[in-house]
SEVEXKOL-194159 format. One line per 3 residues: number of its first residue (from 1); their letters; for each residue x, y, z of C-alpha. Coordinates in Angstrom, 2 decimals, decimal comma, padded with zeros to 5 digits, always signed. Example, Ala and Ser with C-alpha at 12.3 -4.5 7.8 and 13.67 -1.06 7.14 Angstrom:
2
1	AS	+012,30 -004,50 +007,80; +013,67 -001,06 +007,14 $
END
This chain:
422
1	MMS	+001,16 +097,87 +109,32; +001,99 +095,54 +106,76; +005,63 +096,87 +106,59 $
4	LRL	+005,82 +096,51 +110,54; +004,50 +092,39 +110,22; +007,07 +091,86 +107,32 $
7	KNL	+009,44 +093,25 +109,50; +008,76 +091,21 +112,40; +008,44 +088,16 +110,35 $
10	ASA	+011,75 +088,14 +108,50; +013,52 +089,35 +112,30; +012,13 +085,87 +113,55 $
13	NAT	+013,21 +083,72 +110,90; +016,04 +085,46 +110,23; +018,72 +082,21 +110,62 $
16	VIR	+016,58 +080,80 +108,01; +016,23 +083,27 +105,30; +020,34 +083,68 +106,07 $
19	AYL	+020,63 +079,70 +105,36; +018,39 +079,69 +101,99; +020,26 +083,52 +100,80 $
22	SMV	+023,47 +081,67 +101,13; +022,29 +078,50 +099,37; +020,62 +080,24 +096,72 $
25	GGS	+024,12 +082,24 +096,35; +025,43 +078,40 +095,69; +022,54 +077,59 +093,46 $
28	AGR	+023,09 +080,72 +091,27; +026,69 +079,99 +091,14; +025,87 +076,16 +090,26 $
31	LVI	+023,00 +077,39 +087,38; +025,92 +079,80 +085,32; +028,14 +076,58 +085,80 $
34	SLV	+025,94 +074,13 +084,54; +024,67 +076,23 +081,65; +028,22 +075,90 +080,54 $
37	YFI	+028,73 +072,13 +080,95; +025,33 +071,42 +079,52; +026,04 +073,95 +076,15 $
40	AIA	+029,44 +071,72 +075,91; +028,04 +068,30 +076,45; +024,76 +068,74 +074,33 $
43	NTL	+026,49 +070,04 +071,68; +029,55 +067,49 +071,21; +027,77 +064,83 +071,98 $
46	SIS	+025,23 +063,95 +068,96; +021,58 +064,54 +070,00; +021,21 +060,61 +070,14 $
49	EFG	+024,79 +060,05 +072,25; +023,27 +062,49 +074,59; +020,38 +060,82 +075,21 $
52	LFA	+021,89 +057,47 +076,42; +024,32 +059,31 +078,65; +021,38 +061,44 +079,72 $
55	TAS	+019,57 +057,93 +080,18; +022,83 +055,92 +081,49; +022,81 +058,55 +084,10 $
58	ACG	+019,53 +058,56 +085,28; +019,90 +055,11 +085,97; +023,33 +056,00 +088,07 $
61	IML	+020,98 +058,51 +090,12; +018,51 +055,66 +091,30; +021,26 +053,01 +091,55 $
64	SRL	+022,99 +055,74 +093,91; +020,37 +055,56 +096,59; +021,10 +052,25 +097,21 $
67	LAF	+024,99 +053,34 +098,58; +024,83 +052,16 +102,35; +021,85 +051,13 +102,33 $
70	GFV	+019,94 +054,24 +102,79; +022,47 +055,12 +105,94; +022,82 +058,81 +104,75 $
73	SPL	+019,22 +059,39 +106,42; +020,44 +058,76 +109,85; +023,86 +060,81 +109,43 $
76	YRI	+022,12 +063,60 +108,26; +019,77 +063,47 +111,74; +022,69 +063,39 +113,20 $
79	ATV	+024,41 +066,24 +111,67; +021,59 +068,07 +112,24; +020,45 +067,25 +116,08 $
82	KTR	+022,85 +065,58 +117,11; +026,69 +066,55 +115,99; +028,27 +065,24 +118,71 $
85	LLG	+027,72 +061,43 +117,38; +028,87 +062,45 +114,19; +032,13 +060,48 +114,37 $
88	VYT	+030,23 +057,31 +115,38; +027,14 +057,46 +112,31; +030,22 +058,35 +109,83 $
91	AGF	+031,62 +054,82 +110,67; +028,10 +052,88 +110,33; +027,75 +054,69 +106,80 $
94	LGG	+030,82 +053,73 +105,69; +030,35 +050,18 +106,85; +026,84 +050,43 +105,01 $
97	LML	+028,93 +051,69 +101,94; +031,22 +048,58 +101,56; +028,57 +046,05 +101,95 $
100	SVP	+026,21 +048,16 +099,78; +028,77 +047,95 +096,55; +028,00 +044,15 +095,81 $
103	VIA	+024,47 +044,62 +095,67; +024,64 +047,86 +093,13; +027,45 +046,25 +090,93 $
106	LAA	+025,03 +043,62 +090,73; +021,81 +045,94 +089,87; +024,20 +048,06 +087,34 $
109	WLT	+025,13 +045,08 +085,58; +020,89 +043,95 +085,37; +020,16 +047,69 +084,64 $
112	HML	+022,71 +047,11 +081,53; +021,80 +044,15 +080,44; +018,21 +045,27 +080,52 $
115	IFS	+018,34 +048,26 +078,53; +021,65 +049,45 +076,98; +023,20 +046,00 +075,81 $
118	DQM	+022,57 +046,86 +072,64; +022,84 +050,54 +072,68; +026,25 +051,30 +074,99 $
121	ALA	+029,63 +049,15 +075,79; +029,71 +047,72 +079,11; +032,34 +049,73 +080,04 $
124	TFA	+031,25 +052,98 +079,43; +028,33 +052,16 +081,44; +030,09 +051,46 +084,29 $
127	KII	+031,95 +054,40 +083,92; +028,86 +056,47 +084,29; +027,53 +054,57 +086,97 $
130	VAE	+030,49 +054,91 +089,37; +030,81 +057,95 +088,53; +027,21 +058,50 +089,78 $
133	VLC	+026,95 +056,42 +092,55; +030,53 +056,34 +094,17; +031,95 +059,46 +093,12 $
136	WRI	+028,98 +061,99 +092,52; +027,28 +060,82 +095,61; +029,80 +060,84 +098,08 $
139	MEI	+030,12 +064,50 +097,30; +026,46 +064,72 +097,83; +026,72 +063,35 +101,17 $
142	AVI	+029,55 +065,87 +102,19; +026,88 +068,72 +101,01; +024,27 +067,30 +103,23 $
145	VSY	+026,13 +066,77 +106,52; +027,36 +070,42 +105,88; +023,71 +071,65 +105,62 $
148	GTN	+022,90 +069,46 +108,57; +025,90 +071,33 +110,77; +024,92 +074,52 +109,53 $
151	RFG	+027,57 +075,01 +107,24; +025,51 +076,13 +104,68; +028,08 +078,31 +102,56 $
154	SGS	+030,62 +075,86 +102,88; +028,08 +073,08 +101,47; +027,01 +076,00 +099,03 $
157	VLV	+030,67 +076,63 +097,51; +031,46 +072,54 +097,65; +028,03 +072,20 +094,89 $
160	VLA	+029,66 +074,79 +092,65; +033,47 +073,33 +092,97; +031,70 +070,32 +092,18 $
163	TLL	+029,90 +071,44 +088,96; +032,57 +073,65 +088,07; +034,88 +070,28 +087,77 $
166	KTI	+032,30 +068,65 +085,65; +031,86 +071,77 +083,58; +035,47 +071,75 +083,00 $
169	AAV	+036,00 +068,03 +081,82; +033,11 +068,63 +079,56; +034,99 +071,73 +077,82 $
172	LFA	+038,13 +070,11 +077,43; +035,79 +067,45 +075,93; +034,59 +069,33 +073,47 $
175	WLA	+038,34 +070,50 +072,74; +040,47 +067,35 +072,60; +038,06 +064,59 +072,70 $
178	DAS	+037,13 +062,62 +069,82; +033,29 +063,62 +070,84; +032,45 +060,02 +071,62 $
181	LAS	+030,26 +058,82 +074,43; +033,31 +056,37 +075,35; +035,87 +059,13 +075,40 $
184	WGW	+033,49 +061,38 +077,49; +033,14 +058,74 +079,88; +036,81 +058,50 +081,18 $
187	YYL	+036,04 +062,72 +081,16; +033,23 +062,25 +083,70; +034,25 +060,08 +085,95 $
190	AAN	+037,76 +061,88 +086,49; +035,22 +065,12 +087,29; +033,13 +063,10 +089,63 $
193	GMS	+036,28 +061,22 +091,46; +037,85 +064,60 +091,75; +034,86 +066,14 +093,47 $
196	AIL	+034,63 +063,25 +095,76; +038,11 +063,55 +096,44; +037,75 +067,22 +097,59 $
199	AVL	+034,61 +066,52 +099,50; +036,01 +064,06 +101,69; +039,39 +065,79 +102,26 $
202	FFY	+038,49 +069,56 +102,61; +034,32 +069,79 +103,39; +034,04 +066,67 +105,41 $
205	PRV	+034,03 +067,65 +109,01; +036,52 +066,10 +110,75; +035,68 +063,57 +113,07 $
208	RLR	+037,14 +060,56 +115,16; +035,52 +056,83 +113,81; +033,99 +055,20 +116,05 $
211	WKL	+032,02 +052,12 +115,94; +028,67 +051,10 +117,75; +026,72 +048,18 +116,56 $
214	ALY	+023,75 +048,86 +118,89; +023,31 +052,43 +117,43; +023,22 +051,14 +114,25 $
217	TRR	+020,72 +048,24 +114,12; +017,99 +050,63 +115,85; +018,51 +052,92 +113,25 $
220	WVD	+018,17 +049,84 +110,34; +014,68 +050,08 +109,71; +014,45 +053,74 +109,01 $
223	SVS	+017,56 +053,43 +106,91; +016,12 +051,29 +104,75; +012,78 +052,82 +104,18 $
226	VAG	+015,11 +055,67 +103,09; +017,00 +054,12 +100,95; +013,76 +052,28 +099,24 $
229	AEM	+011,84 +055,59 +099,54; +014,99 +057,51 +097,94; +015,26 +054,87 +095,07 $
232	LFY	+011,29 +055,24 +094,33; +011,31 +058,94 +094,34; +014,41 +058,80 +091,79 $
235	IQS	+012,46 +055,89 +089,78; +009,37 +058,07 +089,67; +011,57 +061,01 +088,46 $
238	ELD	+014,02 +059,31 +086,15; +011,96 +056,93 +084,61; +010,83 +058,59 +082,13 $
241	KVL	+014,03 +059,07 +080,30; +015,03 +055,14 +080,37; +010,83 +054,54 +078,94 $
244	VLS	+011,52 +057,07 +076,43; +014,81 +055,83 +075,13; +013,15 +051,73 +074,72 $
247	LGG	+009,46 +053,47 +073,00; +011,11 +056,06 +071,00; +014,68 +055,50 +070,29 $
250	PET	+017,80 +057,30 +071,04; +017,10 +060,32 +069,14; +013,74 +060,98 +071,06 $
253	AGV	+015,56 +060,68 +074,09; +018,23 +063,36 +073,27; +015,33 +065,32 +072,98 $
256	YAI	+013,59 +064,73 +075,89; +016,70 +064,53 +077,93; +017,41 +068,36 +076,90 $
259	IMR	+014,11 +069,28 +077,47; +014,05 +067,59 +080,92; +017,61 +069,29 +081,64 $
262	LVD	+016,46 +072,93 +080,84; +013,86 +072,05 +083,36; +015,96 +070,84 +085,97 $
265	LTA	+017,90 +073,84 +085,76; +015,47 +076,36 +086,81; +014,50 +074,16 +089,50 $
268	LPV	+017,84 +075,28 +091,47; +015,96 +078,17 +093,71; +013,52 +075,62 +094,58 $
271	RAF	+015,49 +072,95 +095,93; +017,49 +075,40 +098,04; +014,43 +076,03 +099,67 $
274	LTV	+012,79 +072,62 +100,02; +016,31 +071,69 +101,84; +015,75 +074,83 +104,33 $
277	LTQ	+012,54 +073,57 +104,76; +013,13 +070,30 +105,89; +015,31 +071,36 +108,47 $
280	KLM	+012,57 +073,63 +109,54; +010,46 +070,87 +109,51; +012,62 +068,33 +111,19 $
283	RTS	+012,79 +070,36 +114,68; +008,77 +071,64 +114,15; +006,29 +070,37 +112,54 $
286	TML	+003,63 +072,92 +113,65; +004,13 +075,22 +110,63; +002,08 +072,83 +108,55 $
289	DEL	-000,94 +072,90 +110,97; -002,04 +075,53 +109,41; -004,03 +075,29 +106,09 $
292	KNR	-003,34 +078,43 +104,84; +000,65 +077,77 +105,45; +000,14 +074,76 +103,48 $
295	VLL	-001,56 +076,65 +100,25; +001,15 +080,00 +100,50; +004,12 +076,96 +100,37 $
298	EGA	+002,59 +075,02 +097,54; +001,99 +078,48 +095,84; +005,41 +079,94 +096,43 $
301	VAA	+006,82 +076,28 +095,17; +004,43 +076,33 +092,08; +005,14 +079,96 +090,77 $
304	VST	+008,96 +079,97 +091,59; +009,48 +077,04 +089,39; +007,00 +077,97 +086,81 $
307	AGL	+008,22 +081,74 +086,26; +012,37 +079,71 +085,95; +010,67 +078,11 +083,06 $
310	LGM	+008,92 +081,03 +081,15; +011,91 +083,04 +081,80; +014,02 +080,44 +080,22 $
313	TGF	+011,46 +079,44 +077,43; +011,79 +083,92 +076,82; +015,57 +083,92 +076,76 $
316	LWL	+015,76 +080,63 +073,97; +012,58 +082,96 +071,96; +015,05 +085,73 +071,38 $
319	FPN	+018,25 +083,96 +071,04; +017,86 +080,94 +069,78; +020,77 +079,75 +069,01 $
322	ALG	+022,59 +080,73 +072,59; +022,65 +077,50 +074,16; +023,95 +075,72 +071,06 $
325	KNV	+022,66 +073,91 +067,43; +021,16 +070,83 +069,67; +019,32 +072,84 +072,05 $
328	AVA	+017,87 +075,12 +069,32; +016,63 +071,51 +068,25; +014,59 +070,85 +071,51 $
331	APL	+014,20 +074,88 +072,61; +010,88 +075,19 +071,17; +008,81 +072,58 +072,87 $
334	LIF	+009,79 +074,55 +076,24; +006,60 +076,17 +076,26; +004,77 +073,14 +075,43 $
337	VAL	+005,98 +072,10 +079,22; +005,15 +075,15 +080,90; +003,43 +073,46 +083,97 $
340	VPA	+005,92 +070,36 +084,62; +008,66 +072,03 +086,55; +005,85 +073,12 +089,09 $
343	FRN	+004,37 +069,88 +089,26; +007,24 +067,75 +089,25; +008,77 +070,29 +092,29 $
346	LIE	+005,37 +070,27 +094,13; +005,98 +066,51 +094,10; +009,65 +066,53 +095,43 $
349	YHS	+008,42 +069,27 +098,17; +005,80 +066,40 +099,25; +008,73 +063,79 +099,53 $
352	ELL	+010,41 +066,25 +101,51; +007,69 +066,93 +103,93; +006,96 +063,45 +104,60 $
355	YAT	+010,31 +062,50 +104,87; +010,95 +065,57 +107,83; +008,18 +064,51 +109,69 $
358	GRT	+009,32 +061,21 +109,89; +006,76 +059,59 +107,29; +009,71 +057,31 +105,81 $
361	VVR	+007,68 +053,88 +105,30; +004,38 +055,95 +104,57; +007,12 +057,93 +101,85 $
364	MVI	+008,14 +054,87 +099,90; +004,41 +053,06 +099,69; +003,64 +056,83 +098,02 $
367	LAS	+006,69 +057,52 +095,80; +006,47 +053,58 +094,35; +002,50 +054,35 +094,03 $
370	LGA	+004,00 +057,50 +091,68; +006,31 +055,38 +090,04; +004,04 +052,94 +089,02 $
373	MKA	+001,43 +055,75 +088,06; +003,95 +057,64 +086,15; +005,28 +054,13 +083,84 $
376	LLL	+001,68 +054,27 +083,10; +001,15 +057,25 +081,92; +004,16 +058,11 +079,96 $
379	AYI	+004,13 +054,32 +078,25; +000,42 +055,36 +077,31; +001,63 +059,26 +075,98 $
382	LGL	+004,39 +057,81 +074,22; +002,53 +054,80 +072,49; +000,65 +057,07 +070,58 $
385	HAD	+003,43 +058,01 +068,36; +002,21 +061,16 +068,08; +003,43 +064,19 +066,84 $
388	VTV	+006,38 +065,19 +069,11; +004,67 +068,49 +070,07; +001,48 +066,75 +070,81 $
391	WAN	+003,10 +064,11 +073,41; +005,12 +067,45 +075,02; +001,41 +068,75 +075,69 $
394	LLN	+000,28 +065,68 +077,32; +003,47 +065,54 +079,37; +001,56 +068,65 +081,88 $
397	VAF	-001,70 +066,05 +082,02; +000,72 +063,53 +083,30; +002,34 +065,39 +085,63 $
400	LVL	-000,81 +066,87 +087,05; -002,59 +063,59 +087,26; +001,06 +063,00 +089,31 $
403	YLQ	+000,74 +065,65 +091,50; -003,00 +065,23 +092,56; -002,02 +061,86 +093,57 $
406	SAL	+000,37 +062,51 +095,27; -000,94 +065,77 +097,08; -004,23 +063,23 +098,09 $
409	MTY	-001,72 +060,75 +099,78; +000,73 +062,83 +101,21; -001,73 +065,17 +103,28 $
412	RAL	-003,59 +062,07 +104,41; -000,57 +060,50 +105,92; +000,29 +064,19 +107,68 $
415	RGI	-003,32 +064,61 +109,52; -002,86 +064,21 +113,03; +000,91 +064,36 +112,82 $
418	KRR	+002,64 +064,02 +115,90; +006,82 +064,81 +115,65; +008,34 +061,60 +116,53 $
421	PI	+011,80 +061,43 +119,11; +015,38 +061,74 +117,08 $
END
């Protein structure tokens, strides 16, 4: 009886399962390639310089969400449900991109002045920001549109190729360059630039650009709210690196960045699942009506996230130097953050629920509150000046508080949900 029920469930969701397996295949390839990239960079740069690079990259990721003032959101929705309008919305995205560049440039300059002025040259910081904001983000948008048009295999291939280009650059840097952060900035910019060119020329759907201002103005509030929400999501997600650098210095930031990078690598299968789930919810949100479904979905995200980190911890316990000498310094701390991946990924899951069901403004408010709470919690933890194992343990408590806050606010917002028209 159980086998028949599972067979019927699999049959009813065959398209979703195939999409997920296609994306997981890409995620598995990306995981292996990302590990090589991580090993090359984390062990070529000093721990302090790796901390500076990771923090600058995090700032770039945050600023990249301002690109085109959030017009990626309507572009993705149109790719998902009204592909015939993709040329019109692509033109709108390009217009928004041009308008947003001066704003991003000003924000980047202020970020450098406030955080990096005495630790990293402006030219090096600019290379990293351009690589993240323009180059990598354009590649991501091509992937997003590919997923929206159900070309999951194509999107997964592009992600793997882009990650491979970064890995090749990292290996060449470790082999040929002088191991300075300034030199790495050029390699990083070149690799990300090639990814963007590859994405535009070979993976973005062929469309005829058409300008329709009336359609863009109708999407303005949604776009800006999504841009704000995305910015706030990545602020609360990446702010920890900035705080650790500010409060603990580059060496502590480097150790912390290594830990969180290993956590991120274990989250790739979960993010593939969230992408497929978001698309399903865009078409129908009825699966959220039952409490049982909500509990099962959260349980699945938490279980996969924790299992991934424990697997990584076990591997590094058996082979402590497998990922290099610098990673070996931070690897023993992984077990102390065992619950962090589950809570981080569940917060991301909540954010995806709100986006998929059209709660963009509420999502922005919730993410702002999470960002403020995270800043307070991390400032308190790092301000204790405790032993590294102590504050690593306390991160579990901090992310538990953030998860509970996110869950309470998200499910309250989803009460009596009504599907909004696309």
